[in-house]
C-alpha positions as CSV (number, residue, x, y, z in Angstrom):
1,X,109.7,106.1,124.1
2,X,108.5,108.6,121.5
3,X,107.8,107.5,118.0
4,X,108.1,110.5,115.7
5,X,106.4,110.8,112.3
6,X,107.1,113.9,110.1
7,X,104.1,115.4,108.4
8,X,106.0,115.7,105.1
9,X,104.3,113.1,103.0
10,X,107.0,113.0,100.4
11,X,109.8,111.7,102.6
12,X,109.2,111.6,106.3
13,X,109.8,108.2,107.9
14,X,108.8,106.9,111.3
15,X,112.0,107.0,113.3
16,X,112.9,105.3,116.6
17,X,116.1,105.5,118.6
18,X,119.3,107.5,118.7
19,X,122.0,104.7,118.6
20,X,125.0,104.4,116.4
21,X,123.8,101.3,114.5
22,X,121.5,102.3,111.7
23,X,118.6,100.1,110.6
24,X,116.3,100.7,107.6
25,X,112.9,98.9,107.9
26,X,110.8,98.0,104.9
27,X,107.2,96.9,105.5
28,X,105.0,94.2,104.1
29,X,102.1,94.2,101.7
30,X,99.5,94.6,104.5
31,X,101.7,97.0,106.5
32,X,103.1,100.6,106.5
33,X,105.8,102.5,108.3
34,X,103.4,102.2,111.3
35,X,102.6,98.5,110.7
36,X,105.3,96.9,112.8
37,X,103.3,95.9,115.8
38,X,105.2,96.1,119.1
39,X,108.7,96.1,117.4
40,X,109.3,99.9,117.5
41,X,108.4,100.0,121.2
42,X,110.9,97.2,122.0
43,X,114.1,98.0,120.1
44,X,117.1,99.2,122.0
45,X,117.0,102.9,121.2
46,X,120.4,103.5,122.8
47,X,122.2,101.1,120.5
48,X,120.1,101.5,117.3
49,X,118.4,104.1,115.2
50,X,115.6,102.6,113.1
51,X,113.9,104.4,110.2
52,X,110.6,102.9,108.9
53,X,109.9,103.8,105.2
54,X,106.4,104.1,103.8
55,X,106.2,103.0,100.2
56,X,104.5,105.1,97.6
57,X,100.7,104.7,98.1
58,X,101.1,103.7,101.7
59,X,100.8,105.5,105.1
60,X,102.1,109.1,105.1
61,X,102.9,108.7,101.4
62,X,99.5,107.5,100.3
63,X,99.2,110.5,98.0
64,X,102.7,110.1,96.4
65,X,102.4,108.7,92.8
66,X,104.7,105.9,91.7
67,X,105.2,102.8,89.6
68,X,104.7,100.6,92.6
69,X,107.6,98.3,91.8
70,X,110.3,96.6,93.9
71,X,112.9,98.6,92.0
72,X,111.2,101.8,93.0
73,X,111.1,100.8,96.7
74,X,114.8,100.1,96.4
75,X,115.5,103.6,95.0
76,X,113.3,105.3,97.6
77,X,115.0,103.3,100.4
78,X,118.5,104.4,99.3
79,X,117.2,108.0,98.9
80,X,116.0,107.9,102.5
81,X,119.4,106.5,103.7
82,X,121.1,109.3,101.8
83,X,118.8,111.9,103.3
84,X,119.6,110.6,106.8
85,X,123.3,110.6,106.1
86,X,123.7,106.9,106.5
87,X,126.7,105.6,104.5
88,X,126.2,102.0,105.8
89,X,123.2,100.4,107.5
90,X,121.3,97.2,108.0
91,X,118.1,96.4,106.2
92,X,115.1,94.6,107.8
93,X,112.3,93.6,105.5
94,X,109.0,92.0,106.4
95,X,107.2,89.8,103.7
96,X,107.1,92.0,100.6
97,X,109.7,94.1,102.3
98,X,112.0,91.1,102.3
99,X,112.4,91.1,98.6
100,X,112.6,94.9,98.7
101,X,115.5,94.6,101.2
102,X,117.2,92.3,98.8
103,X,116.7,94.9,96.0
104,X,118.5,97.4,98.2
105,X,121.4,94.9,98.7
106,X,121.6,94.3,95.0
107,X,121.7,98.1,94.2
108,X,124.1,99.0,97.0
109,X,126.0,95.9,98.2
110,X,128.8,98.0,99.8
111,X,126.4,99.9,102.0
112,X,124.3,97.1,103.5
113,X,126.2,95.5,106.4
114,X,123.5,93.1,107.5
115,X,120.3,91.8,105.9
116,X,117.3,90.6,107.9
117,X,114.1,89.1,106.4
118,X,111.0,88.5,108.6
119,X,108.9,85.9,106.7
120,X,110.6,87.4,103.6
121,X,109.5,87.0,100.0
122,X,112.4,85.2,98.4
123,X,114.6,86.9,95.8
124,X,112.8,84.9,93.1
125,X,109.3,86.0,94.1
126,X,106.4,83.6,94.9
127,X,104.7,81.1,92.6
128,X,100.9,81.0,92.7
129,X,98.4,78.5,91.4
130,X,95.3,79.9,89.8
131,X,93.1,79.6,92.9
132,X,95.6,81.3,95.1
133,X,96.3,84.1,92.6
134,X,92.6,84.8,92.4
135,X,92.4,85.1,96.2
136,X,95.4,87.5,96.4
137,X,94.5,89.5,93.3
138,X,91.0,90.0,94.6
139,X,92.3,91.4,97.9
140,X,92.7,94.9,96.4
141,X,89.0,95.3,96.2
142,X,87.6,92.7,98.6
143,X,88.3,93.1,102.4
144,X,87.1,89.5,102.8
145,X,90.0,88.3,100.7
146,X,92.4,90.2,102.9
147,X,90.9,88.6,106.0
148,X,91.2,85.2,104.5
149,X,94.9,85.8,103.6
150,X,95.8,87.1,107.0
151,X,94.0,84.3,108.8
152,X,95.6,81.7,106.5
153,X,99.1,83.0,106.8
154,X,98.9,83.0,110.6
155,X,97.7,79.4,110.8
156,X,94.0,80.0,111.2
157,X,94.6,80.2,115.0
158,X,94.3,83.8,116.1
159,X,91.6,86.1,117.4
160,X,89.0,87.1,114.8
161,X,89.0,90.6,116.2
162,X,92.8,90.9,115.7
163,X,92.4,89.7,112.1
164,X,89.7,92.2,111.5
165,X,91.9,95.0,112.9
166,X,94.7,93.9,110.6
167,X,92.3,94.2,107.7
168,X,91.1,97.6,108.8
169,X,94.7,98.8,109.2
170,X,95.6,97.6,105.7
171,X,92.6,99.4,104.2
172,X,93.4,102.6,106.0
173,X,97.1,102.5,105.3
174,X,97.2,101.8,101.5
175,X,95.5,102.9,98.4
176,X,93.6,100.3,96.4
177,X,95.8,101.1,93.3
178,X,99.1,100.7,95.2
179,X,98.0,97.6,97.0
180,X,96.9,95.9,93.8
181,X,100.0,96.9,91.9
182,X,102.4,95.7,94.5
183,X,101.1,92.1,94.3
184,X,102.7,91.5,90.9
185,X,105.8,93.4,92.0
186,X,106.6,91.1,94.9
187,X,105.2,87.9,93.5
188,X,106.8,88.1,90.0
189,X,110.1,90.0,90.5
190,X,113.2,87.8,90.2
191,X,116.4,89.1,91.7
192,X,118.1,85.8,92.2
193,X,121.0,86.2,89.8
194,X,121.7,89.7,91.4
195,X,122.0,88.5,95.0
196,X,123.0,84.8,94.8
197,X,126.4,84.4,96.5
198,X,126.4,87.8,98.2
199,X,128.5,87.3,101.4
200,X,126.5,89.7,103.5
201,X,125.4,88.2,106.8
202,X,121.7,87.4,106.2
203,X,119.2,86.3,108.8
204,X,115.7,85.0,107.9
205,X,113.2,84.8,110.8
206,X,110.0,82.8,110.1
207,X,107.0,81.7,112.1
208,X,106.3,78.0,112.6
209,X,102.7,78.6,111.6
210,X,103.4,80.4,108.3
211,X,102.3,77.9,105.6
212,X,103.8,79.8,102.6
213,X,106.9,81.7,103.7
214,X,108.0,79.3,106.4
215,X,111.2,77.3,107.1
216,X,110.8,75.0,104.1
217,X,110.6,77.8,101.6
218,X,113.5,79.7,103.2
219,X,115.7,76.6,103.1
220,X,115.2,76.3,99.4
221,X,115.7,80.0,98.7
222,X,117.3,82.4,101.2
223,X,119.6,79.7,102.6
224,X,120.8,78.8,99.1
225,X,121.3,82.3,98.0
226,X,123.4,83.6,100.8
227,X,126.5,81.7,102.0
228,X,126.5,83.5,105.4
229,X,122.8,82.9,106.0
230,X,121.1,82.0,109.3
231,X,117.5,80.7,109.8
232,X,115.5,81.3,113.0
233,X,112.1,79.6,113.4
234,X,109.9,81.3,116.0
235,X,107.5,79.1,118.0
236,X,103.9,80.3,118.3
237,X,104.2,82.7,115.4
238,X,102.9,82.8,111.8
239,X,103.5,85.5,109.2
240,X,103.3,88.5,111.6
241,X,105.8,87.9,114.3
242,X,106.0,91.6,115.2
243,X,102.4,91.2,116.5
244,X,102.5,87.5,117.5
245,X,105.8,87.1,119.3
246,X,107.4,90.6,119.3
247,X,109.8,90.3,122.3
248,X,111.4,87.2,120.9
249,X,111.5,88.7,117.4
250,X,113.3,91.8,118.6
251,X,115.7,89.7,120.7
252,X,116.7,87.5,117.7
253,X,117.1,90.5,115.4
254,X,119.3,92.5,117.9
255,X,121.4,89.5,118.7
256,X,122.1,89.2,115.0
257,X,122.7,92.9,114.3
258,X,125.0,93.1,117.3
259,X,127.3,90.3,116.2
């Protein structure tokens, strides 16, 4: 399967597939349009067309200026859907992309037919104590902080080389300015009142080894916000299921999207 990436840094997404079901994918804080592990290689390209957006300051759009807010991601995501001619579509968001996906839903509820969050940041953001905030806030300038965060959120159980590669990818795929600004965006944005009670079918997929955005957090947030919500807990995964358990992740997502 070929993954295409346009050279136009202002708009070009990574795209996979040619199927009738449209899926817009929004990446996490440490990711990019190319930061989805094995997922793009495993999706059913005959049934689905996936478009993977880079945020401003990330990946192919590293040089694109922006405010680096969740609202901006939502606008850019809808602009991409418009450019692709997608009237309705599903949205899949990982981590920070989970709250961005909910922003898209709030902005265009009639266009989003299904919502999927992979270890998603809840609609109300994420509370931090002072020590944790210092760790995350320092990650913009200190690769060691990024390494600690990735290792922590995958349960301190994975290969050190893999963690190092994830840190290197993050450094290569985002500007320091954008990475730093997006922390406050995803942690301190609150969309709860805008999405609570929305009847969209909403699936949250979390890893059993994710200490922060795991099943307990989702039960108190996502599952309370969406009356048609489902929760899937993946065994042997932490925060990055697209790397840790990609086959099971794609299976769960496609079963949900195909309902």
